[in-house]
C-alpha positions as CSV (number, residue, x, y, z in Angstrom):
1,M,46.7,-56.9,-31.6
2,I,48.6,-54.2,-30.2
3,P,47.6,-51.7,-33.0
4,I,44.0,-52.6,-32.6
5,L,44.2,-52.1,-28.8
6,I,45.7,-48.7,-29.4
7,V,42.9,-47.7,-31.9
8,I,40.3,-48.9,-29.4
9,I,41.9,-46.9,-26.6
10,V,42.1,-43.8,-28.7
11,I,38.5,-44.2,-29.9
12,L,37.4,-44.5,-26.2
13,L,39.5,-41.6,-25.1
14,I,38.0,-39.5,-27.8
15,G,34.5,-40.9,-28.1
16,L,33.5,-41.1,-24.3
17,P,34.1,-37.4,-23.7
18,L,32.2,-36.6,-26.9
19,L,29.4,-38.9,-25.8
20,F,29.1,-37.3,-22.4
21,S,29.3,-33.8,-23.9
22,A,26.5,-34.7,-26.1
23,I,24.1,-35.8,-23.3
24,K,22.3,-32.9,-21.5
25,I,20.0,-33.2,-18.5
26,I,17.6,-30.3,-18.5
27,K,15.6,-29.6,-15.4
28,E,11.9,-29.0,-15.3
29,Y,12.1,-25.3,-15.0
30,E,14.7,-25.0,-17.7
31,R,14.8,-25.1,-21.5
32,I,17.7,-25.0,-24.1
33,V,17.5,-23.2,-27.4
34,V,19.6,-25.2,-29.8
35,F,21.4,-23.9,-32.9
36,R,22.7,-26.3,-35.4
37,L,25.4,-24.7,-37.6
38,G,24.0,-21.3,-36.9
39,R,20.4,-22.3,-37.7
40,L,17.7,-22.3,-35.1
41,K,16.5,-25.8,-34.2
42,G,14.1,-24.8,-31.5
43,A,13.8,-25.3,-27.7
44,K,14.3,-28.5,-26.2
45,G,13.7,-30.0,-22.6
46,P,13.1,-30.9,-20.0
47,G,14.6,-34.2,-19.4
48,F,17.3,-36.2,-21.5
49,V,18.5,-34.2,-24.5
50,I,21.3,-34.9,-27.0
51,V,23.2,-32.2,-28.9
52,I,25.9,-32.8,-31.5
53,P,29.3,-31.7,-30.2
54,F,31.0,-29.0,-32.4
55,I,27.9,-28.6,-34.5
56,D,25.2,-27.8,-32.0
57,T,25.3,-24.8,-29.8
58,F,22.6,-24.0,-27.2
59,T,21.5,-21.3,-24.7
60,K,19.9,-22.3,-21.4
61,V,16.9,-20.3,-20.4
62,D,15.3,-20.3,-16.9
63,L,11.4,-20.3,-16.8
64,R,11.0,-19.4,-13.2
65,I,10.0,-16.0,-12.0
66,I,12.8,-13.6,-12.1
67,T,13.0,-10.4,-9.9
68,V,14.6,-7.2,-11.1
69,D,15.4,-4.6,-8.5
70,V,15.0,-1.3,-10.2
71,P,17.5,1.2,-9.0
72,R,16.6,4.4,-7.4
73,Q,15.2,6.9,-9.9
74,E,14.8,10.6,-9.6
75,V,11.5,11.6,-10.6
76,I,9.7,15.0,-11.1
77,T,6.0,14.5,-10.6
78,K,3.2,16.4,-12.5
79,D,3.0,19.0,-9.8
80,N,6.8,19.7,-9.9
81,V,7.8,17.7,-6.8
82,S,11.2,15.9,-7.0
83,V,11.0,12.5,-5.4
84,T,13.2,9.4,-5.3
85,V,11.4,6.2,-6.1
86,D,12.6,2.5,-6.3
87,A,10.7,-0.5,-7.4
88,V,10.8,-4.3,-8.0
89,V,9.7,-6.0,-11.3
90,Y,8.7,-9.7,-11.5
91,Y,8.8,-11.4,-14.8
92,R,9.2,-14.8,-16.4
93,V,10.1,-16.2,-19.7
94,V,7.1,-17.8,-21.7
95,D,8.7,-18.1,-25.1
96,P,12.5,-19.2,-24.8
97,V,13.0,-18.9,-28.5
98,S,12.0,-15.4,-28.7
99,C,13.9,-14.2,-25.6
100,V,17.1,-15.7,-27.2
101,V,16.7,-14.8,-30.8
102,R,15.0,-11.2,-30.5
103,V,17.0,-9.7,-27.7
104,A,20.7,-10.0,-26.7
105,N,20.2,-9.8,-23.0
106,Y,16.7,-10.0,-22.0
107,H,17.3,-9.4,-18.2
108,Y,19.3,-6.3,-18.8
109,A,16.7,-5.1,-21.4
110,V,13.8,-5.6,-18.9
111,S,15.9,-3.8,-16.3
112,L,16.4,-0.8,-18.4
113,L,12.9,-0.8,-19.8
114,S,11.5,-0.9,-16.3
115,Q,13.5,2.2,-15.4
116,T,12.3,4.1,-18.4
117,V,8.7,3.4,-18.0
118,L,8.8,4.0,-14.2
119,R,10.0,7.5,-14.8
120,D,7.5,8.1,-17.7
121,V,4.4,7.0,-15.6
122,L,5.3,8.6,-12.4
123,G,6.2,11.9,-14.2
124,Q,2.6,12.0,-15.4
125,A,1.2,11.5,-11.8
126,E,0.7,13.9,-8.9
127,L,2.5,13.5,-5.6
128,D,-0.9,12.7,-3.8
129,D,-1.6,9.9,-6.3
130,L,2.0,8.6,-5.9
131,L,1.5,8.4,-2.1
132,Q,-2.3,7.2,-1.9
133,R,-2.9,5.4,-5.2
134,R,0.2,3.4,-5.6
135,D,-1.7,0.3,-6.5
136,E,-3.1,1.9,-9.6
137,L,0.3,3.0,-10.7
138,N,1.8,-0.3,-10.3
139,K,-0.9,-1.8,-12.5
140,R,-0.4,0.9,-15.1
141,I,3.4,0.4,-15.1
142,S,3.0,-3.4,-15.3
143,A,0.5,-3.2,-18.2
144,I,2.9,-1.0,-20.2
145,L,5.8,-3.2,-19.5
146,D,4.0,-6.3,-20.4
147,E,2.9,-4.9,-23.8
148,M,6.3,-3.9,-24.6
149,A,7.9,-7.2,-23.5
150,V,5.6,-9.6,-25.4
151,P,7.8,-9.6,-28.5
152,W,10.7,-10.8,-26.4
153,G,8.7,-13.7,-25.1
154,I,8.4,-12.3,-21.6
155,K,5.5,-11.9,-19.4
156,I,5.5,-9.2,-16.7
157,V,4.0,-10.7,-13.6
158,A,3.9,-7.7,-11.3
159,V,5.5,-4.3,-10.6
160,T,5.8,-3.0,-7.1
161,I,6.8,0.5,-5.9
162,K,8.8,-0.2,-2.8
163,S,9.4,3.3,-1.4
164,V,9.0,7.0,-2.2
165,E,11.4,9.4,-0.6
166,L,10.4,13.0,-0.5
167,P,12.6,16.1,0.1
168,E,13.2,17.3,3.7
169,E,11.3,20.5,3.0
170,M,8.4,18.7,1.6
171,T,8.3,16.2,4.5
172,R,8.2,19.2,7.0
173,A,5.4,20.9,5.0
174,M,3.4,17.8,4.9
175,A,3.9,17.3,8.5
176,K,2.6,20.8,9.3
177,Q,-0.4,20.2,7.0
178,A,-1.3,17.0,8.9
179,E,-1.0,18.8,12.1
180,A,-3.3,21.6,10.8
181,E,-5.8,19.2,9.7
182,R,-6.0,17.5,13.1
183,W,-6.4,20.9,14.8
184,R,-9.2,21.7,12.4
185,R,-11.0,18.4,13.2
186,A,-10.6,18.8,16.9
187,R,-12.1,22.3,16.7
188,I,-15.0,21.2,14.7
189,I,-15.7,18.3,17.1
190,E,-15.4,20.8,20.1
191,A,-17.8,23.3,18.3
192,E,-20.2,20.4,17.5
193,G,-20.2,19.2,21.2
194,E,-20.8,22.9,22.3
195,R,-23.8,23.1,20.0
196,Q,-25.3,19.9,21.1
197,A,-24.8,20.8,24.7
198,S,-26.5,24.1,24.2
199,L,-29.6,22.5,22.6
200,I,-29.9,20.0,25.6
201,L,-29.4,22.9,28.1
202,G,-32.0,24.9,26.4
203,E,-34.5,22.0,26.4
204,A,-33.7,21.5,30.1
205,A,-34.3,25.2,30.8
206,R,-37.7,25.0,29.3
207,I,-38.5,22.0,31.5
208,Y,-37.4,23.8,34.6
209,E,-39.4,26.8,33.7
210,E,-42.5,24.5,33.4
211,H,-41.7,22.7,36.5
212,P,-39.9,24.8,39.2
213,V,-40.1,21.9,41.6
214,A,-37.8,20.0,39.4
215,L,-35.3,22.8,39.4
216,R,-35.5,22.8,43.2
217,L,-34.8,19.1,43.2
218,R,-31.9,19.6,40.8
219,E,-30.4,22.3,43.2
220,L,-30.8,19.8,46.2
221,Q,-29.1,17.1,44.2
222,T,-26.2,19.5,43.3
223,L,-25.7,20.3,47.0
224,I,-25.6,16.6,47.8
225,E,-22.9,16.0,45.3
226,I,-20.8,19.0,46.7
227,A,-21.4,17.8,50.3
228,R,-19.5,14.6,49.3
229,E,-16.3,16.6,49.4
230,K,-15.7,16.8,53.2
231,S,-13.1,19.5,53.0
232,L,-15.6,21.9,51.4
233,V,-18.0,24.2,53.4
234,V,-21.3,25.1,51.5
235,V,-23.2,28.1,52.5
236,T,-26.8,28.3,51.2
237,E,-30.0,30.1,52.1
238,T,-32.6,28.2,53.9
239,A,-35.3,29.7,51.7
240,S,-33.9,29.8,48.3
241,P,-35.4,31.9,45.5
242,I,-36.9,28.7,44.1
243,G,-38.3,27.8,47.5
244,R,-40.0,31.2,47.8
245,I,-41.5,30.9,44.3
246,V,-42.9,27.5,45.3
247,A,-44.2,28.9,48.6
248,A,-45.8,31.9,46.7
249,E,-47.5,29.6,44.3
250,R,-48.9,27.5,47.1
251,A,-50.1,30.6,48.9
252,I,-51.8,31.7,45.7
253,R,-53.6,28.4,45.2
254,E,-54.9,28.5,48.9
255,Q,-56.1,32.1,48.4
256,E,-57.9,31.1,45.3
257,K,-59.4,28.1,47.1
258,R,-60.7,30.2,50.0
259,L,-62.3,32.8,47.6
260,G,-63.9,30.1,45.7
261,E,-65.6,28.8,49.0
């Protein structure tokens, strides 16, 4: 019985670790690519998976969206301006077998490819497009990356340019340009206001010319507004030129009436 017990103990000591090593629990967002004696067996998971110890080897792949922080890149734009740009690339694995079999390190490959495409695309754009049309550049970079990463079983979800750093000289020049543009707009608005005011004053002058009494009333209203300031002394003629004009017109009408009688 002793030799049998020894054999059973040895089997348990060897078999149980092998059994535990053969059982794999794969999470919902993971897959394993299994190779049996070097030959591809395919992707397995999620859930309970059994692999043969010492015969099967596997590589675990994460199917969740992965973020790649693209390092800062020195880019010369189409109009010969040197800028520093950094971006973020979001991708996920759609074909675990391809990303394991066709590329050695898919994460590193996507990172280097993102840097190259970022420099190529931004090098063909002008500085104004880089500052104002960033969404279009993001879509163009994403489309190029996605097309190149399809054979690796990778889907590029999005590309985002985080920041664009300009040289100090260019920043000062743009600040001067923006200030000059504001001054130009202010002067245009001021000139437009003067033009509208002159039109209104011309119309008012024609009305006052046709109705001298209205001009007299406006003069009296102005005097009333000035009189509100108690610290001011206003000196005016009792009979203003407008008053004399009104009196002369009244005398002419009376003379014409008498002659008519």
